[in-house]
N, C-alpha and C positions, 0 to 999 in steps of 0.2 A: 682261340681260332688258328690254325696254322697258315702260312703264306698260301698252302695249295687251295685251302678253302676260302680265302679271302679273294683269290682270283675266281672261284666259282661264283662267290658274292658278286664282284663286280661284273660278271659276265650277266649275271641274272639281271642285275640293276641296269647295264646297259639295254638289255632287251625292253624291260619296263619304261625305261626313259625314252626310247625310240616311239614304243605305244603310245605313251603319253603324248608326246609330240605330235604324233600323225592324228591322233583323235582330235586334237585341237585344230590343226591346220586342214583337215577334211572336212572341218564343220565352219570354217568361215566363208561366210556371206561376201563375196569380192564386188567391190565397187569401183569400176576401172575409171570413174571420175576423179578418182583418189589413188591412183596408180603407184603414186611415189610413197605414200603412207603403206602401203601393203609391200612394196618391193623392200623398202628400207628395214620395216619391222619384221619381215620373213627373213631378210638377209642377215641381222643381228642374231635373231633367234637361231638361228642355221649355224652360224657360226660359234654361239655359246653351247649348242647342243653338241659340236662336233669337238671342242676343247674339252666338256666335260667327259665326252666318249673316249679321247685319245689319254686322258688320264686314267680312267677307268681301266681300259685297255695295257696298260703300260705301266707296272708297278716301279720300273725304272724312273719313273716322274715322280713317285710317292715319297720326294725328300725336300728338305728346307733351301735348296739351291735351285735346280731347274723348275721342281714343282712350284715354288713360290712364283716364278716367272709366269706360269700359265695363269695361277691365280690371279697375279695383277691384270693379266690381257682379258680373264674373265670379270673381273671387277669394273675393267673399263667399258667393256661392251655393256653390263648391265646400267652404269654409270649414264652412258649414252642413250639405251633405249627407253629408261625411265624418264630422262629428259625430255626426249623427242615426243613421248606418250602424252607430255601436258598438251601439247599442240601439235597432232602427228602429221598431219598434211603439210603444215608450213614449215616446220622443222624438218621434216624427211627431205625437203626440197633444198633446204640449207645443207644437210649433210651431203646429198647427192652433187651440189655444185661445189663444194669443197672438195671431194673425192675426184671430182671431173678435173677440178683445177691442179690437183696434186700429179692427176694422169698427164695433163700437158706439160708440167713442169718435168717429169720423168722423161716425157719424149723430146723435149728439148736437149735434156742432159745426154740421151742416148744420141741424138742426132751430133752433138759435140763430140762424143766418144768414136761414134762411125766414122766420122773424118778422120780420125786417128787410126782406125783400125782396130779399136778394142771392144766394138759391140758389132756383131755379124748382121747379115740384112735381115734373116726371119725375125730376129728378137727386134730388129727395129720395125718391120711390117708389123709384127705382132701387136706393138704399142700404137702404131698410126690407125691401125684397125679398130681397137679398141676404143680409142678416142673419137674415131668417125662414128661409131655405134651408139654414143652419147649424146653428142651435138657437135656444131661446127666449130673447128678449132678455133677461127676468128672470134668466137663470141665467147670463150670461155676464158674467164678471169681464174687468175691464181690467187689464194688467198693464204700468207704465210704465217697467220695468227691461229689461233684454235679454230676448228670449224663453227663452233658454238658462238664464239665471242666472250665466253666466261672462262673462269678456270675449273678444273675438275671439282674441286671441291663447293663452289659456287652452284654449278650444276646439279650435284648430289644432294646439297641442303634444299634446293627449289624442288627437286623431284622426291624430296621426302626419303633419302636412301642415304642419309649420311652416315648411317652405321656401316654401309657397303665401304664408303670411304675411308672411314677410320679404321674399320676392322680387318679390311683385306686389302685395299689399294694401297694405301701408306705402308702397312708393314711389309708388303711385296714389292715396294719400290727398292729396297735395300738390294736383295739379289739381282734384280733388274738392271742397277746400276752400278753393282759391285761398289758400291761405298764400304768406308771403313767399319760404319755399324757391323756390315753382313762380313768383310773379310776377316775381321779381329775375333768373329765368332766360328771360324771354321778352315780358313788358309792360311793363318800364322798363329802361332800359339807363344804365350808369353811365359819367359822364364826368367826368374829373379836371380840375378848374379851379385856378387859383391859391388859392382859399378851402376847398379840400377838394373831397370828392365830390359830385357834382350828378347826381341821378336825372332822367332824361328819358322821359316817357311812349313807350310804342313799342306797334304793332299788328303783331305778326309774321305774313309769309306763310310759312304752312307748305307744306313739300314732302312728298311722300310717303315715308314710312318702314316699309317692308314689315315691319320688326320687330313692329309693333302687330299686323299681321294674324297673323304666326306665333306671338307670343306668346296671342291669343287662340284660335288652334288647339291650341296645348298645354294651355291650360287646359280646353278641351272634351275634350281626348283623356284628361286625367286624370280628370275627373269622368265620363266613361265606364268608366273601368277602375275607379273607387270603386264605381259603381253596379252592378257586375258583384259585389261582396262582398255587396251586399244580395239579389240574385237569381242565386245561383250558378249554378243550373240552365238559365240563358239561355245563348243561343247568343253566342259570341265571334267576330266575323267574322276571317277569317284576315289580310285587309288593313287595315292601320289607315289611317285619311285624313291623320293627323297626319305620321305615317311618309312616307307618299308625297309630302306637302306638302315636307317637311324635304329629301327625296332631291330633288325637282324643283327647289326653290330654290337648292339647292347645286350643280346641275349648271351654273349660269352666272350670274355675279354681275348683282346688279341695280342699276338707276340710279334714281334719286329725280327 
């Protein structure tokens, strides 16, 4: 399967994923007494769909550097949603409260920068208006710890998705933080000299690795399945976009 065919497959997958997403969302019975549960679950799901579609539509992300950063974000979204699902309404409120606190912290920083002329009026007003739309500033607390009070690994363990943490989140942390494990495999190369090992700077030329596309699709599929537990009355489409993709990629070997 050449690169052009892969792009066609990605386009078809994207449409199938959007259809699968819309069938679910349109079938949800919304209870406005649990508004936080709906808005947070829907927001995280939309974020996951957007990330998966971004990967599918841009083959420049199909590499082990930038692409893995997106995989890390998607793994984080999944673990957050999976943990929230265990007590959706209560934990969705925690999620919102933490995010609102981060908004207040950002606003205070913007006010300090505005005094120095480093932030324009429009940017400051935008931050103030967003916070006002959430809740009163005087009642907003700023939490500098994690929003759940747990480590990511503990959240994943409790939400029965430790495989997402170990198989997606942890490996993708290396390119995100640019640690030596990542740098030594792409951005510097080892040359043996008479005096020992010499490290030489290198800027790698990336090929296309469809596995990144497949990993993003798998995470999107897992997240769709997770949100089904929050809205059990919703429609579950008969055709899974990820299963279609996996079968299609299996039919013919890919070429980078």
